[in-house]
C-alpha positions in Angstrom: -104.1 75.3 -36.2 -105.6 72.0 -35.0 -103.6 69.4 -33.2 -102.3 66.6 -35.5 -101.2 63.4 -33.7 -97.9 61.8 -34.7 -97.8 58.7 -36.8 -97.3 56.5 -33.7 -100.8 57.6 -32.5 -102.4 56.9 -35.9 -101.2 53.3 -35.9 -98.4 53.9 -38.4 -94.7 53.4 -37.8 -93.1 55.8 -35.4 -91.1 55.9 -32.2 -92.8 53.9 -29.4 -91.8 53.2 -25.9 -91.2 49.6 -24.9 -94.2 47.9 -23.4 -93.9 46.2 -20.0 -95.9 43.0 -19.9 -97.6 42.0 -16.7 -96.9 38.7 -15.0 -100.5 37.6 -15.5 -100.5 38.4 -19.2 -100.7 34.7 -20.3 -102.8 32.0 -18.6 -101.5 29.0 -20.5 -98.2 27.6 -21.9 -98.2 25.1 -24.8 -95.5 22.5 -25.7 -96.4 21.9 -29.4 -94.5 18.6 -29.7 -95.0 15.8 -27.1 -91.7 13.9 -26.6 -89.6 17.0 -27.5 -89.8 18.9 -24.3 -92.6 17.1 -22.6 -92.9 13.5 -21.4 -95.0 11.4 -19.1 -93.6 9.7 -16.0 -96.4 7.9 -13.9 -98.6 10.7 -12.5 -96.2 13.4 -13.5 -95.6 15.3 -16.7 -91.9 16.1 -17.1 -91.4 19.4 -18.9 -88.1 20.9 -20.2 -87.0 24.0 -18.3 -89.9 23.5 -15.8 -89.4 20.1 -14.2 -91.9 17.5 -12.9 -95.5 18.7 -12.7 -98.2 16.7 -10.9 -101.1 15.8 -13.3 -104.7 15.2 -12.6 -106.4 13.6 -15.7 -109.9 14.7 -16.6 -110.3 11.5 -18.6 -108.0 8.5 -19.5 -105.5 9.1 -22.3 -106.2 7.1 -25.5 -103.2 6.8 -27.8 -100.2 9.1 -27.8 -100.6 12.8 -26.9 -99.6 15.3 -29.6 -99.2 18.5 -27.5 -99.2 19.6 -23.9 -100.9 22.8 -22.6 -100.4 24.0 -19.0 -103.2 26.2 -17.7 -103.0 28.7 -14.8 -106.5 28.0 -13.5 -106.9 26.0 -10.4 -109.7 23.6 -9.6 -109.0 23.5 -5.9 -112.1 23.7 -3.7 -112.2 26.5 -1.2 -113.3 25.6 2.3 -114.1 28.4 4.7 -113.6 28.0 8.4 -116.8 27.9 10.6 -117.6 31.0 12.5 -116.7 30.9 16.2 -118.6 33.9 17.5 -115.5 35.5 18.8 -113.7 38.6 17.5 -110.1 39.4 17.7 -108.5 42.8 17.9 -105.2 44.5 18.7 -104.9 48.1 19.8 -101.4 49.6 19.5 -101.0 52.5 21.9 -98.7 54.8 23.8 -99.3 53.5 27.4 -98.8 49.9 26.4 -97.3 48.3 23.3 -100.5 46.4 22.6 -103.9 45.6 24.2 -105.6 42.4 23.0 -109.3 42.0 22.6 -109.5 40.0 25.9 -108.0 42.9 27.8 -104.4 41.5 28.1 -101.8 44.3 27.9 -98.4 43.8 26.4 -96.0 46.4 27.6 -93.1 47.8 25.5 -90.3 45.2 24.9 -87.6 47.8 25.4 
């Protein structure tokens, strides 16, 4: 007799386990009515249940906004540190607690 999946596997109604949503499931949050939960205060957007959020405008606002959408993406430039030509290492051992890359030994603190 061939295996017949239950109705839950076929997309019909059946018993299903609750689904746990990940914290990165949504990348944006929308307040559909400006003035009812979202307001402007100088360079800040005041959101209900969130607080004051600093705003960087991509262009000047013309007229009154209708909705507010917060996005998770960040436009922060990433600056890497310049290379120094030195390497750092720590060796944890039995004779001494640690030996640093320059040869300095740190003995057990006990």
